[in-house]
C-alpha positions as CSV (number, residue, x, y, z in Angstrom):
1,X,41.6,146.1,18.8
2,X,39.0,144.1,17.1
3,X,37.8,147.5,15.5
4,X,34.5,147.3,17.0
5,X,33.0,150.2,19.3
6,X,30.9,150.0,22.5
7,X,27.3,152.2,21.7
8,X,26.9,155.5,23.5
9,X,25.6,154.6,26.8
10,X,21.8,157.0,25.5
11,X,21.5,154.7,22.2
12,X,21.5,152.0,24.8
13,X,17.7,149.7,25.0
14,X,16.8,152.0,28.0
15,X,16.8,154.9,26.4
16,X,15.3,153.8,23.1
17,X,11.4,152.3,25.4
18,X,12.1,155.7,27.2
19,X,12.0,157.9,23.9
20,X,9.0,155.1,22.5
21,X,7.0,155.9,25.9
22,X,7.5,159.2,25.2
23,X,6.6,159.6,22.4
24,X,3.8,157.3,23.0
25,X,2.2,159.2,26.5
26,X,-0.3,162.0,24.6
27,X,-1.6,159.1,22.1
28,X,-2.1,156.7,25.1
29,X,-3.8,159.6,27.6
30,X,-6.2,160.9,24.5
31,X,-7.4,157.8,23.7
32,X,-8.0,156.3,27.4
33,X,-9.4,159.1,28.7
34,X,-13.0,159.2,27.1
35,X,-13.3,163.9,27.8
36,X,-10.1,164.4,26.6
37,X,-12.0,166.7,23.4
38,X,-13.5,170.2,25.8
39,X,-11.0,172.7,26.4
40,X,-9.6,173.0,29.9
41,X,-8.6,168.8,29.2
42,X,-7.5,169.9,26.0
43,X,-4.9,171.9,27.0
44,X,-3.9,170.0,29.7
45,X,-3.5,167.4,26.4
46,X,-1.6,170.4,24.5
47,X,0.9,170.8,27.9
48,X,1.7,167.1,27.6
49,X,3.1,167.7,24.1
50,X,4.7,170.6,25.3
51,X,6.2,168.9,27.5
52,X,7.0,165.7,25.6
53,X,8.0,167.4,22.8
54,X,10.7,169.4,25.0
55,X,12.6,165.9,27.3
56,X,12.6,164.6,23.3
57,X,14.5,167.9,21.9
58,X,17.1,167.7,25.3
59,X,17.7,164.5,24.2
60,X,18.4,165.5,20.9
61,X,20.4,167.8,20.6
62,X,23.1,167.3,23.8
63,X,26.0,167.3,22.2
64,X,27.9,164.3,21.6
65,X,31.6,163.6,22.6
66,X,34.2,163.8,20.5
67,X,35.7,161.4,18.8
68,X,37.9,159.2,21.5
69,X,41.0,157.7,19.6
70,X,39.6,154.3,19.4
71,X,36.3,154.9,17.7
72,X,36.8,154.1,14.2
73,X,36.8,157.3,11.5
74,X,34.1,157.4,8.9
75,X,34.7,155.6,5.7
76,X,36.1,158.4,3.1
77,X,36.3,158.1,-0.9
78,X,40.1,159.2,-0.7
79,X,41.5,160.8,2.7
80,X,44.0,164.0,2.2
81,X,47.8,164.7,3.7
82,X,49.0,167.7,5.5
83,X,50.1,169.0,2.4
84,X,47.6,168.6,0.1
85,X,45.4,170.6,2.5
86,X,45.3,174.7,1.0
87,X,46.8,176.7,3.0
88,X,43.7,179.4,3.2
89,X,41.7,175.7,5.6
90,X,45.2,174.8,7.3
91,X,44.7,179.2,8.6
92,X,41.1,179.3,9.5
93,X,40.6,175.5,10.8
94,X,42.4,172.9,12.7
95,X,41.9,169.9,10.3
96,X,41.6,166.6,12.2
97,X,39.9,165.0,8.8
98,X,40.3,166.0,5.3
99,X,38.7,163.7,2.0
100,X,38.3,163.9,-1.0
101,X,35.2,162.6,-4.0
102,X,35.3,163.8,-6.3
103,X,34.6,167.3,-7.3
104,X,34.2,167.9,-3.4
105,X,36.4,168.3,-1.0
106,X,35.5,168.0,2.3
107,X,37.5,169.0,5.8
108,X,36.2,168.3,9.4
109,X,37.9,169.9,12.5
110,X,37.7,173.3,14.9
111,X,37.6,176.9,13.5
112,X,41.0,178.9,14.7
113,X,38.7,182.4,14.7
114,X,35.5,184.4,14.1
115,X,32.4,181.8,12.0
116,X,31.9,185.2,10.3
117,X,36.2,186.3,9.7
118,X,36.2,182.5,8.5
119,X,33.4,182.1,6.1
120,X,34.9,185.7,4.6
121,X,38.2,184.3,4.2
122,X,36.7,181.6,2.4
123,X,34.8,183.7,0.0
124,X,37.1,186.1,-1.3
125,X,40.0,183.1,-1.7
126,X,37.4,180.8,-4.3
127,X,35.5,183.8,-5.6
128,X,35.2,182.7,-8.7
129,X,36.7,179.6,-8.6
130,X,33.8,177.3,-6.5
131,X,31.2,177.5,-3.9
132,X,32.5,177.6,-0.1
133,X,30.2,176.3,2.3
134,X,30.7,176.3,6.1
135,X,28.8,173.9,8.0
136,X,28.0,172.7,11.5
137,X,29.7,169.4,12.5
138,X,27.9,166.8,14.8
139,X,31.8,165.1,16.0
140,X,34.3,167.6,15.5
141,X,32.9,170.7,15.7
142,X,32.6,172.4,12.2
143,X,32.9,171.7,8.8
144,X,34.7,173.3,5.2
145,X,32.9,171.9,1.9
146,X,34.9,173.2,-1.7
147,X,33.5,172.6,-4.7
148,X,34.4,173.7,-8.3
149,X,30.9,174.7,-9.8
150,X,30.2,178.3,-9.4
151,X,27.0,179.1,-9.5
152,X,24.7,182.0,-11.5
153,X,25.5,185.2,-10.0
154,X,22.8,185.5,-7.9
155,X,21.3,188.3,-9.1
156,X,20.7,187.9,-12.4
157,X,18.0,187.3,-13.3
158,X,16.3,184.2,-14.6
159,X,14.2,185.0,-17.9
160,X,10.4,185.5,-15.6
161,X,8.0,184.1,-17.6
162,X,5.8,187.4,-15.9
163,X,2.7,186.6,-18.2
164,X,1.9,183.6,-15.8
165,X,2.3,185.0,-12.8
166,X,-0.1,187.8,-13.8
167,X,-2.2,184.9,-14.9
168,X,-2.1,183.0,-11.9
169,X,-3.3,186.6,-10.6
170,X,-6.3,187.2,-12.4
171,X,-6.7,183.8,-12.5
172,X,-7.4,183.7,-8.3
173,X,-8.6,187.2,-8.1
174,X,-11.6,185.3,-9.8
175,X,-12.0,182.2,-7.7
176,X,-11.5,184.1,-4.7
177,X,-14.2,186.4,-5.8
178,X,-16.1,183.4,-6.6
179,X,-15.8,182.2,-3.8
180,X,-16.9,185.0,-1.5
181,X,-20.3,185.9,-3.9
182,X,-21.2,182.4,-2.8
183,X,-20.1,182.3,0.4
184,X,-23.3,185.6,0.5
185,X,-25.8,183.0,-0.9
186,X,-25.1,184.6,-4.3
187,X,-26.7,182.5,-7.6
188,X,-23.4,183.9,-10.3
189,X,-24.3,181.0,-12.6
190,X,-27.9,182.5,-13.1
191,X,-26.8,186.7,-11.6
192,X,-23.7,186.9,-13.2
193,X,-23.9,190.7,-11.5
194,X,-23.9,188.6,-7.9
195,X,-20.9,188.2,-8.4
196,X,-19.4,191.9,-7.4
197,X,-20.8,191.1,-3.5
198,X,-17.5,188.6,-3.1
199,X,-15.4,191.9,-4.2
200,X,-14.3,192.3,-0.1
201,X,-13.2,189.1,0.9
202,X,-11.0,188.6,-2.7
203,X,-9.6,192.0,-2.8
204,X,-8.8,190.9,1.5
205,X,-7.7,187.7,1.3
206,X,-5.6,188.5,-2.0
207,X,-3.5,192.0,-0.4
208,X,-2.7,189.2,2.9
209,X,-1.2,187.0,0.6
210,X,0.3,189.0,-1.5
211,X,1.8,191.6,1.6
212,X,2.8,187.6,2.8
213,X,4.7,187.0,-0.2
214,X,5.8,190.8,-0.7
215,X,7.5,190.5,2.6
216,X,9.9,187.2,1.9
217,X,10.6,188.6,-1.4
218,X,12.1,192.4,-1.1
219,X,13.1,190.5,1.7
220,X,15.6,188.3,-0.3
221,X,16.6,190.6,-2.6
222,X,17.8,193.1,-0.2
223,X,20.4,190.5,0.8
224,X,20.5,189.8,-3.3
225,X,19.3,186.4,-3.1
226,X,17.4,185.4,-6.5
227,X,14.0,184.2,-6.3
228,X,10.6,184.3,-8.4
229,X,7.9,186.6,-8.2
230,X,4.7,185.5,-5.9
231,X,3.1,182.3,-7.3
232,X,-0.4,182.6,-6.8
233,X,-2.9,179.1,-6.4
234,X,-6.1,179.4,-7.7
235,X,-8.9,176.9,-6.9
236,X,-12.5,176.6,-8.4
237,X,-14.5,175.7,-4.7
238,X,-14.2,176.0,-1.1
239,X,-12.3,179.5,-0.7
240,X,-11.0,179.6,-4.1
241,X,-7.0,179.6,-3.5
242,X,-4.4,177.4,-1.6
243,X,-2.6,180.7,-1.0
244,X,0.7,181.8,-2.9
245,X,4.1,181.2,-2.7
246,X,7.2,182.6,-3.7
247,X,10.6,180.1,-4.9
248,X,14.3,181.2,-4.2
249,X,16.5,180.4,-6.9
250,X,19.7,180.7,-4.3
251,X,21.1,180.0,-1.3
252,X,21.6,182.5,1.7
253,X,24.6,182.9,2.0
254,X,23.9,182.9,6.7
255,X,21.4,182.2,9.1
256,X,20.7,186.4,9.4
257,X,19.6,186.2,5.8
258,X,18.0,183.0,6.1
259,X,15.9,184.7,9.2
260,X,14.8,187.5,8.1
261,X,13.5,186.7,4.1
262,X,11.8,184.0,6.2
263,X,10.1,186.1,9.3
264,X,9.8,188.4,7.2
265,X,6.5,187.1,5.4
266,X,4.4,186.1,8.2
267,X,5.2,189.9,9.4
268,X,3.8,191.7,6.7
269,X,0.6,189.2,6.6
270,X,0.2,190.1,9.6
271,X,-0.1,193.8,9.5
272,X,-3.6,193.3,6.8
273,X,-4.3,190.9,8.7
274,X,-4.9,191.5,12.2
275,X,-7.0,195.2,11.2
276,X,-8.8,193.8,8.6
277,X,-10.0,191.2,11.2
278,X,-10.5,194.0,13.7
279,X,-12.1,196.4,11.4
280,X,-14.3,193.5,9.6
281,X,-15.4,192.3,13.5
282,X,-17.2,195.1,13.9
283,X,-19.8,194.4,11.2
284,X,-20.0,190.9,12.2
285,X,-23.0,189.5,14.3
286,X,-23.6,187.4,17.1
287,X,-25.5,184.4,16.9
288,X,-27.2,183.1,20.4
289,X,-27.5,179.4,20.4
290,X,-28.1,176.0,22.5
291,X,-26.6,175.5,25.9
292,X,-25.3,173.2,25.3
293,X,-22.0,174.6,23.1
294,X,-19.1,174.5,25.5
295,X,-17.2,176.9,22.3
296,X,-18.1,180.9,21.6
297,X,-16.6,179.5,18.1
298,X,-16.4,176.6,16.5
299,X,-12.6,174.5,15.7
300,X,-9.4,175.4,17.0
301,X,-8.1,178.2,14.9
302,X,-11.3,179.8,15.6
303,X,-11.4,179.6,19.2
304,X,-8.3,180.4,19.7
305,X,-6.4,183.0,22.5
306,X,-5.7,186.0,19.1
307,X,-8.9,185.4,18.0
308,X,-11.7,186.5,20.8
309,X,-9.3,188.4,22.3
310,X,-9.2,190.6,18.9
311,X,-13.7,189.7,18.5
312,X,-13.6,190.4,22.9
313,X,-11.8,194.1,22.4
314,X,-14.0,194.7,19.2
315,X,-17.4,193.6,20.2
316,X,-17.1,193.7,24.4
317,X,-20.3,192.9,26.5
318,X,-22.4,191.5,22.9
319,X,-20.1,188.0,22.8
320,X,-20.9,186.1,25.5
321,X,-19.9,182.7,26.3
322,X,-21.9,180.1,24.0
323,X,-22.6,182.5,21.1
324,X,-21.4,182.2,17.5
325,X,-19.5,185.0,15.6
326,X,-21.1,185.5,11.4
327,X,-18.1,186.8,10.2
328,X,-18.3,189.3,7.5
329,X,-16.1,188.6,4.4
330,X,-13.3,191.1,5.4
331,X,-13.2,189.4,9.3
332,X,-13.4,185.5,7.2
333,X,-10.1,186.8,5.1
334,X,-8.8,188.1,8.2
335,X,-9.5,185.5,10.6
336,X,-8.0,183.3,6.8
337,X,-4.9,185.6,7.6
338,X,-4.8,184.9,10.6
339,X,-4.9,180.5,9.1
340,X,-2.6,181.2,7.0
341,X,0.7,182.7,9.6
342,X,-0.4,179.7,11.3
343,X,0.3,177.1,8.6
344,X,3.5,178.9,7.6
345,X,5.1,179.4,11.3
346,X,5.1,176.1,11.5
347,X,8.8,175.0,12.3
348,X,8.6,172.2,9.7
349,X,10.5,172.1,6.8
350,X,10.0,174.7,3.7
351,X,7.8,176.2,5.7
352,X,8.9,179.5,6.8
353,X,8.5,179.0,10.9
354,X,10.8,176.0,9.8
355,X,13.5,178.7,8.0
356,X,13.1,180.6,11.1
357,X,13.9,177.5,13.3
358,X,17.1,176.9,11.9
359,X,18.2,180.2,11.5
360,X,18.2,180.1,15.1
361,X,18.5,176.9,15.4
362,X,20.8,175.6,12.7
363,X,20.0,173.5,10.4
364,X,21.2,170.7,12.5
365,X,18.5,171.2,16.0
366,X,16.0,173.3,13.1
367,X,15.3,169.2,12.2
368,X,15.3,167.8,15.3
369,X,12.3,170.5,16.0
370,X,11.2,170.2,12.5
371,X,10.8,166.5,13.3
372,X,8.6,166.5,17.2
373,X,7.1,169.9,14.7
374,X,5.8,166.9,12.7
375,X,4.9,164.6,15.4
376,X,2.9,167.1,16.7
377,X,0.4,168.1,14.4
378,X,0.4,164.5,13.8
379,X,-1.0,163.9,17.3
380,X,-3.1,167.2,17.0
381,X,-4.4,165.9,14.4
382,X,-5.9,162.4,16.7
383,X,-8.4,165.2,18.6
384,X,-8.6,167.9,15.3
385,X,-9.4,166.0,12.6
386,X,-9.3,168.9,9.8
387,X,-5.5,169.2,11.0
388,X,-4.9,165.6,8.7
389,X,-5.0,167.7,5.7
390,X,-2.8,170.1,6.2
391,X,-0.6,167.6,8.2
392,X,-0.4,165.7,5.1
393,X,0.1,168.4,2.6
394,X,2.9,169.6,5.2
395,X,4.2,166.0,5.0
396,X,4.4,166.4,1.5
397,X,6.2,169.4,0.6
398,X,8.7,170.6,3.2
399,X,10.1,168.2,4.2
400,X,13.3,169.0,1.8
401,X,15.6,171.9,3.3
402,X,18.8,173.2,2.1
403,X,21.8,174.9,4.5
404,X,22.6,178.1,4.4
405,X,26.2,178.1,2.9
406,X,27.4,179.3,6.1
407,X,25.0,177.8,9.0
408,X,27.5,178.3,12.1
409,X,27.9,182.5,12.6
410,X,24.4,182.4,15.0
411,X,22.3,184.9,14.9
412,X,22.3,188.1,16.8
413,X,19.8,188.2,20.5
414,X,16.9,190.6,18.9
415,X,16.6,188.5,15.6
416,X,16.5,186.0,18.6
417,X,13.2,187.6,20.4
418,X,12.4,188.0,17.4
419,X,11.7,184.9,16.0
420,X,10.3,183.4,19.9
421,X,7.8,186.5,19.0
422,X,6.9,184.7,15.5
423,X,6.0,181.7,17.3
424,X,4.6,183.0,20.6
425,X,1.4,184.2,17.9
426,X,1.8,180.9,16.6
427,X,0.7,179.8,19.8
428,X,-1.7,182.7,20.1
429,X,-3.5,181.7,17.1
430,X,-3.9,178.0,17.8
431,X,-4.1,177.5,21.3
432,X,-7.9,177.7,22.6
433,X,-8.8,180.0,24.5
434,X,-8.8,178.7,28.3
435,X,-11.9,179.6,30.1
436,X,-9.5,181.1,33.1
437,X,-8.6,184.2,30.5
438,X,-12.1,183.9,29.1
439,X,-13.3,184.8,32.7
440,X,-10.4,187.5,32.9
441,X,-12.0,189.1,29.7
442,X,-15.2,189.2,30.7
443,X,-14.6,190.4,34.0
444,X,-12.2,193.2,32.4
445,X,-15.2,193.7,29.3
446,X,-15.2,197.6,28.9
447,X,-18.7,198.5,27.4
448,X,-17.2,200.8,24.9
449,X,-15.4,198.4,22.4
450,X,-12.8,198.4,20.5
451,X,-12.1,201.2,17.5
452,X,-10.6,201.4,14.4
């Protein structure tokens, strides 16, 4: 035996060629079909990207075969004998491989019992003596990591600088108020009193962002995860803010808590964004445009299925093909809330959608979903250049992730359906309104518009 292992069939050159073809197919079609930027043709491209991603996900998540007897095991720092393996590990894991590397002990094998019970025994056994992690292993099924490092109690609050949170909140309130006033044509530098007309936009967007972050914050506190208060990000131009964030200072214990903390933010934000949009739409103005205009509103997000469905429900027959909408400040804040929700629901890295995907499918599959979504975002930037800015931002700030301590125990079916609903909402926000659905809404439009 020479110690070499033949490459699996799906890693040969033909599979690499197939993967490269699938990745490049949407780009080739985009560059070779000149009119691929209009609504229905854009839908074709989106469907092709979706099909390519499904195939990629299927290939990526195929179970690896169990290590064969002839396979060369990975090089380990120091292998442990059976006598050196703790009894608790032997009790819950059929150990196939055990090693120690400085302060870290690693055990790989197959669980002998329910993952939740196994992790409970690990926590009880090593309480006050270390931090156990129960993770998925692509070769043997499961892996247990033990370290003697003891984290601070998760509810022990560090010295939060609340003055900084309130300072950023106040500055963001000022910059968003200024942005709202400028959007209304006010000259705030020569007429400072005109700043007040920006308050409707400012209060609405601050409330939407605040509810989003408080959804994360209070759900994390419920699971005894240490988190910071929300930090708002003021900018003295454009929209007046780059959003808000909180920072988790301790790892979630299992996929359920990771999922719940992640999904609470977008749903809390939508609970304000959608009513704000509906109320604001009632005061918005329908502006006729030239016959050449082939979209109701310019831009992928603003002409999305969810936005246009709400606009049609509120405005009824006033809104027709070839119209533009001049949004009120409240409606614009609601629309921006949808955009923020869509960006956060992208299943990438540390974004809410990335946490939701890992809560649903585990860190390994969630990582593949993240890479596929990142690829799709850059593809989208080819026919919607404004996506490129967000793609670069997401690429640099949302890449690194940490798994929950117990990454094996799955979440319940009810949460899986809730996660599917979250990604359906993402699709409804970013997918442009198909002409077929728009025609259907026109045929079934009620003369009585939506009442609030």
